[in-house]
N, CA, C and O atoms as a GROMACS GRO file, in nm:
protein
  328
    1UNK      N    1  -0.309  -0.098   5.880
    1UNK     CA    2  -0.416  -0.175   5.939
    1UNK      C    3  -0.390  -0.325   5.919
    1UNK      O    4  -0.322  -0.366   5.825
    2UNK      N    5  -0.443  -0.403   6.008
    2UNK     CA    6  -0.422  -0.548   6.004
    2UNK      C    7  -0.480  -0.611   5.878
    2UNK      O    8  -0.421  -0.703   5.823
    3UNK      N    9  -0.594  -0.562   5.833
    3UNK     CA   10  -0.657  -0.619   5.714
    3UNK      C   11  -0.567  -0.606   5.592
    3UNK      O   12  -0.558  -0.699   5.511
    4UNK      N   13  -0.500  -0.493   5.578
    4UNK     CA   14  -0.410  -0.474   5.464
    4UNK      C   15  -0.295  -0.574   5.468
    4UNK      O   16  -0.256  -0.628   5.364
    5UNK      N   17  -0.240  -0.597   5.585
    5UNK     CA   18  -0.130  -0.691   5.601
    5UNK      C   19  -0.175  -0.834   5.573
    5UNK      O   20  -0.103  -0.911   5.509
    6UNK      N   21  -0.292  -0.870   5.621
    6UNK     CA   22  -0.345  -1.004   5.598
    6UNK      C   23  -0.373  -1.025   5.449
    6UNK      O   24  -0.341  -1.131   5.395
    7UNK      N   25  -0.431  -0.927   5.384
    7UNK     CA   26  -0.458  -0.938   5.241
    7UNK      C   27  -0.329  -0.956   5.163
    7UNK      O   28  -0.322  -1.039   5.072
    8UNK      N   29  -0.227  -0.880   5.198
    8UNK     CA   30  -0.097  -0.892   5.130
    8UNK      C   31  -0.038  -1.032   5.150
    8UNK      O   32   0.014  -1.091   5.055
    9UNK      N   33  -0.046  -1.084   5.272
    9UNK     CA   34   0.008  -1.218   5.297
    9UNK      C   35  -0.072  -1.324   5.222
    9UNK      O   36  -0.014  -1.419   5.168
   10UNK      N   37  -0.203  -1.310   5.219
   10UNK     CA   38  -0.287  -1.406   5.148
   10UNK      C   39  -0.254  -1.406   4.998
   10UNK      O   40  -0.253  -1.511   4.935
   11UNK      N   41  -0.229  -1.288   4.943
   11UNK     CA   42  -0.192  -1.280   4.802
   11UNK      C   43  -0.057  -1.347   4.778
   11UNK      O   44  -0.039  -1.417   4.678
   12UNK      N   45   0.038  -1.327   4.868
   12UNK     CA   46   0.169  -1.389   4.856
   12UNK      C   47   0.158  -1.541   4.863
   12UNK      O   48   0.229  -1.613   4.792
   13UNK      N   49   0.070  -1.589   4.947
   13UNK     CA   50   0.050  -1.734   4.962
   13UNK      C   51  -0.040  -1.792   4.853
   13UNK      O   52  -0.057  -1.914   4.845
   14UNK      N   53  -0.099  -1.705   4.770
   14UNK     CA   54  -0.194  -1.748   4.667
   14UNK      C   55  -0.312  -1.820   4.730
   14UNK      O   56  -0.365  -1.916   4.673
   15UNK      N   57  -0.353  -1.774   4.845
   15UNK     CA   58  -0.459  -1.840   4.922
   15UNK      C   59  -0.596  -1.830   4.857
   15UNK      O   60  -0.683  -1.912   4.884
   16UNK      N   61  -0.616  -1.731   4.773
   16UNK     CA   62  -0.747  -1.718   4.707
   16UNK      C   63  -0.770  -1.831   4.608
   16UNK      O   64  -0.884  -1.861   4.573
   17UNK      N   65  -0.661  -1.895   4.564
   17UNK     CA   66  -0.674  -2.009   4.474
   17UNK      C   67  -0.676  -2.141   4.551
   17UNK      O   68  -0.754  -2.231   4.518
   18UNK      N   69  -0.591  -2.152   4.653
   18UNK     CA   70  -0.578  -2.280   4.724
   18UNK      C   71  -0.682  -2.298   4.834
   18UNK      O   72  -0.734  -2.408   4.852
   19UNK      N   73  -0.712  -2.192   4.907
   19UNK     CA   74  -0.809  -2.200   5.017
   19UNK      C   75  -0.897  -2.074   5.017
   19UNK      O   76  -0.886  -1.990   5.106
   20UNK      N   77  -0.984  -2.061   4.917
   20UNK     CA   78  -1.061  -1.937   4.904
   20UNK      C   79  -1.154  -1.907   5.022
   20UNK      O   80  -1.170  -1.792   5.060
   21UNK      N   81  -1.213  -2.009   5.079
   21UNK     CA   82  -1.303  -1.988   5.193
   21UNK      C   83  -1.228  -1.939   5.315
   21UNK      O   84  -1.272  -1.845   5.382
   22UNK      N   85  -1.115  -2.002   5.344
   22UNK     CA   86  -1.035  -1.960   5.458
   22UNK      C   87  -0.979  -1.821   5.438
   22UNK      O   88  -0.969  -1.743   5.533
   23UNK      N   89  -0.942  -1.788   5.314
   23UNK     CA   90  -0.892  -1.654   5.284
   23UNK      C   91  -0.999  -1.549   5.311
   23UNK      O   92  -0.971  -1.443   5.368
   24UNK      N   93  -1.121  -1.578   5.270
   24UNK     CA   94  -1.231  -1.484   5.291
   24UNK      C   95  -1.258  -1.464   5.440
   24UNK      O   96  -1.281  -1.351   5.485
   25UNK      N   97  -1.255  -1.572   5.516
   25UNK     CA   98  -1.277  -1.562   5.661
   25UNK      C   99  -1.164  -1.483   5.727
   25UNK      O  100  -1.188  -1.403   5.817
   26UNK      N  101  -1.041  -1.506   5.682
   26UNK     CA  102  -0.927  -1.433   5.739
   26UNK      C  103  -0.940  -1.284   5.716
   26UNK      O  104  -0.912  -1.204   5.805
   27UNK      N  105  -0.984  -1.246   5.597
   27UNK     CA  106  -1.003  -1.104   5.568
   27UNK      C  107  -1.111  -1.045   5.657
   27UNK      O  108  -1.095  -0.935   5.710
   28UNK      N  109  -1.220  -1.116   5.674
   28UNK     CA  110  -1.329  -1.066   5.759
   28UNK      C  111  -1.284  -1.053   5.905
   28UNK      O  112  -1.318  -0.956   5.973
   29UNK      N  113  -1.208  -1.151   5.952
   29UNK     CA  114  -1.156  -1.142   6.089
   29UNK      C  115  -1.062  -1.024   6.104
   29UNK      O  116  -1.066  -0.953   6.205
   30UNK      N  117  -0.977  -1.002   6.006
   30UNK     CA  118  -0.884  -0.888   6.012
   30UNK      C  119  -0.960  -0.756   6.012
   30UNK      O  120  -0.923  -0.663   6.083
   31UNK      N  121  -1.066  -0.748   5.934
   31UNK     CA  122  -1.148  -0.626   5.932
   31UNK      C  123  -1.220  -0.607   6.065
   31UNK      O  124  -1.235  -0.495   6.113
   32UNK      N  125  -1.263  -0.718   6.126
   32UNK     CA  126  -1.327  -0.710   6.258
   32UNK      C  127  -1.226  -0.662   6.361
   32UNK      O  128  -1.260  -0.582   6.449
   33UNK      N  129  -1.102  -0.709   6.351
   33UNK     CA  130  -0.996  -0.665   6.442
   33UNK      C  131  -0.974  -0.515   6.427
   33UNK      O  132  -0.963  -0.443   6.526
   34UNK      N  133  -0.968  -0.468   6.303
   34UNK     CA  134  -0.947  -0.326   6.278
   34UNK      C  135  -1.067  -0.242   6.323
   34UNK      O  136  -1.052  -0.125   6.359
   35UNK      N  137  -1.185  -0.303   6.321
   35UNK     CA  138  -1.307  -0.228   6.348
   35UNK      C  139  -1.345  -0.214   6.494
   35UNK      O  140  -1.444  -0.147   6.525
   36UNK      N  141  -1.271  -0.273   6.585
   36UNK     CA  142  -1.306  -0.264   6.726
   36UNK      C  143  -1.190  -0.209   6.807
   36UNK      O  144  -1.073  -0.228   6.773
   37UNK      N  145  -1.225  -0.140   6.914
   37UNK     CA  146  -1.124  -0.088   7.006
   37UNK      C  147  -1.127  -0.161   7.140
   37UNK      O  148  -1.043  -0.136   7.226
   38UNK      N  149  -1.224  -0.250   7.158
   38UNK     CA  150  -1.237  -0.322   7.284
   38UNK      C  151  -1.123  -0.424   7.297
   38UNK      O  152  -1.110  -0.512   7.213
   39UNK      N  153  -1.042  -0.412   7.401
   39UNK     CA  154  -0.927  -0.502   7.416
   39UNK      C  155  -0.964  -0.650   7.417
   39UNK      O  156  -0.893  -0.732   7.358
   40UNK      N  157  -1.073  -0.684   7.483
   40UNK     CA  158  -1.113  -0.824   7.490
   40UNK      C  159  -1.153  -0.876   7.352
   40UNK      O  160  -1.114  -0.986   7.313
   41UNK      N  161  -1.229  -0.798   7.279
   41UNK     CA  162  -1.270  -0.837   7.144
   41UNK      C  163  -1.149  -0.851   7.052
   41UNK      O  164  -1.141  -0.945   6.973
   42UNK      N  165  -1.057  -0.757   7.062
   42UNK     CA  166  -0.937  -0.763   6.978
   42UNK      C  167  -0.855  -0.888   7.009
   42UNK      O  168  -0.800  -0.952   6.919
   43UNK      N  169  -0.847  -0.922   7.138
   43UNK     CA  170  -0.770  -1.040   7.177
   43UNK      C  171  -0.833  -1.168   7.121
   43UNK      O  172  -0.762  -1.255   7.071
   44UNK      N  173  -0.964  -1.178   7.128
   44UNK     CA  174  -1.034  -1.296   7.077
   44UNK      C  175  -1.016  -1.307   6.926
   44UNK      O  176  -0.984  -1.413   6.875
   45UNK      N  177  -1.038  -1.196   6.856
   45UNK     CA  178  -1.024  -1.196   6.710
   45UNK      C  179  -0.880  -1.227   6.671
   45UNK      O  180  -0.857  -1.303   6.577
   46UNK      N  181  -0.784  -1.169   6.741
   46UNK     CA  182  -0.642  -1.194   6.710
   46UNK      C  183  -0.607  -1.342   6.727
   46UNK      O  184  -0.535  -1.398   6.645
   47UNK      N  185  -0.657  -1.403   6.831
   47UNK     CA  186  -0.630  -1.545   6.855
   47UNK      C  187  -0.688  -1.630   6.742
   47UNK      O  188  -0.621  -1.719   6.690
   48UNK      N  189  -0.812  -1.603   6.706
   48UNK     CA  190  -0.876  -1.680   6.599
   48UNK      C  191  -0.809  -1.656   6.464
   48UNK      O  192  -0.793  -1.748   6.384
   49UNK      N  193  -0.770  -1.532   6.439
   49UNK     CA  194  -0.703  -1.499   6.314
   49UNK      C  195  -0.567  -1.567   6.305
   49UNK      O  196  -0.528  -1.618   6.200
   50UNK      N  197  -0.495  -1.568   6.415
   50UNK     CA  198  -0.364  -1.635   6.417
   50UNK      C  199  -0.378  -1.784   6.389
   50UNK      O  200  -0.299  -1.840   6.313
   51UNK      N  201  -0.477  -1.847   6.448
   51UNK     CA  202  -0.499  -1.991   6.425
   51UNK      C  203  -0.539  -2.016   6.280
   51UNK      O  204  -0.492  -2.113   6.219
   52UNK      N  205  -0.623  -1.932   6.225
   52UNK     CA  206  -0.666  -1.948   6.087
   52UNK      C  207  -0.550  -1.929   5.991
   52UNK      O  208  -0.536  -2.004   5.895
   53UNK      N  209  -0.468  -1.827   6.015
   53UNK     CA  210  -0.354  -1.801   5.927
   53UNK      C  211  -0.251  -1.915   5.934
   53UNK      O  212  -0.184  -1.945   5.836
   54UNK      N  213  -0.240  -1.977   6.050
   54UNK     CA  214  -0.150  -2.092   6.063
   54UNK      C  215  -0.196  -2.204   5.971
   54UNK      O  216  -0.114  -2.269   5.906
   55UNK      N  217  -0.325  -2.226   5.965
   55UNK     CA  218  -0.381  -2.328   5.877
   55UNK      C  219  -0.361  -2.291   5.731
   55UNK      O  220  -0.322  -2.375   5.650
   56UNK      N  221  -0.386  -2.165   5.697
   56UNK     CA  222  -0.370  -2.120   5.559
   56UNK      C  223  -0.224  -2.137   5.516
   56UNK      O  224  -0.197  -2.184   5.405
   57UNK      N  225  -0.131  -2.098   5.602
   57UNK     CA  226   0.011  -2.113   5.569
   57UNK      C  227   0.049  -2.260   5.549
   57UNK      O  228   0.129  -2.292   5.461
   58UNK      N  229  -0.008  -2.347   5.631
   58UNK     CA  230   0.024  -2.490   5.621
   58UNK      C  231  -0.030  -2.550   5.491
   58UNK      O  232   0.030  -2.642   5.437
   59UNK      N  233  -0.141  -2.498   5.442
   59UNK     CA  234  -0.202  -2.550   5.320
   59UNK      C  235  -0.148  -2.486   5.193
   59UNK      O  236  -0.176  -2.534   5.083
   60UNK      N  237  -0.071  -2.380   5.207
   60UNK     CA  238  -0.015  -2.311   5.091
   60UNK      C  239   0.090  -2.399   5.024
   60UNK      O  240   0.165  -2.469   5.092
   61UNK      N  241   0.095  -2.395   4.892
   61UNK     CA  242   0.197  -2.474   4.822
   61UNK      C  243   0.337  -2.421   4.855
   61UNK      O  244   0.357  -2.301   4.874
   62UNK      N  245   0.430  -2.511   4.860
   62UNK     CA  246   0.568  -2.474   4.890
   62UNK      C  247   0.629  -2.409   4.768
   62UNK      O  248   0.620  -2.462   4.657
   63UNK      N  249   0.691  -2.294   4.788
   63UNK     CA  250   0.757  -2.226   4.678
   63UNK      C  251   0.890  -2.292   4.650
   63UNK      O  252   0.966  -2.324   4.742
   64UNK      N  253   0.917  -2.310   4.525
   64UNK     CA  254   1.044  -2.370   4.485
   64UNK      C  255   1.152  -2.261   4.486
   64UNK      O  256   1.146  -2.167   4.407
   65UNK      N  257   1.246  -2.276   4.573
   65UNK     CA  258   1.356  -2.183   4.581
   65UNK      C  259   1.485  -2.260   4.553
   65UNK      O  260   1.503  -2.373   4.598
   66UNK      N  261   1.571  -2.196   4.478
   66UNK     CA  262   1.697  -2.261   4.444
   66UNK      C  263   1.789  -2.269   4.565
   66UNK      O  264   1.791  -2.180   4.650
   67UNK      N  265   1.865  -2.376   4.570
   67UNK     CA  266   1.966  -2.388   4.674
   67UNK      C  267   2.103  -2.381   4.608
   67UNK      O  268   2.113  -2.353   4.488
   68UNK      N  269   2.208  -2.406   4.683
   68UNK     CA  270   2.343  -2.395   4.629
   68UNK      C  271   2.367  -2.493   4.515
   68UNK      O  272   2.438  -2.461   4.420
   69UNK      N  273   2.309  -2.611   4.525
   69UNK     CA  274   2.325  -2.710   4.419
   69UNK      C  275   2.258  -2.663   4.291
   69UNK      O  276   2.313  -2.681   4.182
   70UNK      N  277   2.141  -2.602   4.302
   70UNK     CA  278   2.074  -2.547   4.185
   70UNK      C  279   2.157  -2.435   4.122
   70UNK      O  280   2.167  -2.426   4.000
   71UNK      N  281   2.215  -2.350   4.206
   71UNK     CA  282   2.300  -2.242   4.156
   71UNK      C  283   2.421  -2.298   4.083
   71UNK      O  284   2.458  -2.249   3.976
   72UNK      N  285   2.482  -2.400   4.139
   72UNK     CA  286   2.597  -2.463   4.076
   72UNK      C  287   2.559  -2.524   3.942
   72UNK      O  288   2.632  -2.511   3.844
   73UNK      N  289   2.447  -2.591   3.937
   73UNK     CA  290   2.399  -2.652   3.812
   73UNK      C  291   2.372  -2.545   3.706
   73UNK      O  292   2.402  -2.565   3.589
   74UNK      N  293   2.314  -2.433   3.748
   74UNK     CA  294   2.284  -2.325   3.655
   74UNK      C  295   2.412  -2.264   3.599
   74UNK      O  296   2.420  -2.235   3.480
   75UNK      N  297   2.513  -2.246   3.684
   75UNK     CA  298   2.641  -2.191   3.637
   75UNK      C  299   2.709  -2.289   3.541
   75UNK      O  300   2.767  -2.249   3.440
   76UNK      N  301   2.702  -2.417   3.573
   76UNK     CA  302   2.762  -2.518   3.485
   76UNK      C  303   2.693  -2.519   3.348
   76UNK      O  304   2.760  -2.526   3.245
   77UNK      N  305   2.560  -2.512   3.348
   77UNK     CA  306   2.486  -2.510   3.222
   77UNK      C  307   2.519  -2.384   3.142
   77UNK      O  308   2.530  -2.389   3.020
   78UNK      N  309   2.536  -2.273   3.210
   78UNK     CA  310   2.569  -2.148   3.141
   78UNK      C  311   2.708  -2.158   3.078
   78UNK      O  312   2.728  -2.114   2.965
   79UNK      N  313   2.803  -2.218   3.152
   79UNK     CA  314   2.939  -2.235   3.101
   79UNK      C  315   2.940  -2.323   2.976
   79UNK      O  316   3.016  -2.299   2.882
   80UNK      N  317   2.856  -2.424   2.976
   80UNK     CA  318   2.851  -2.518   2.864
   80UNK      C  319   2.772  -2.462   2.747
   80UNK      O  320   2.769  -2.523   2.640
   81UNK      N  321   2.710  -2.348   2.766
   81UNK     CA  322   2.635  -2.287   2.657
   81UNK      C  323   2.496  -2.341   2.641
   81UNK      O  324   2.434  -2.325   2.536
   82UNK      N  325   2.445  -2.404   2.743
   82UNK     CA  326   2.311  -2.463   2.736
   82UNK      C  327   2.206  -2.360   2.766
   82UNK      O  328   2.087  -2.391   2.764
   0.00000   0.00000   0.00000
């Protein structure tokens, strides 16, 4: 179901801490999407949910991921016994 996927993404983005109100609205929209079979209603909810999730993703903190330079520095530090 869409609500399960949205909840998982919100948890990954830590949205309950950074944007708790938007996270709650996203969950409700996803549940509304799951709760209706009317194509027009699903389309409207999907559009609004997509726009809201775009905002949530933009406001989420950037995860620090290592790049090749970080890997090289880590190997050098390991070699030196640090």
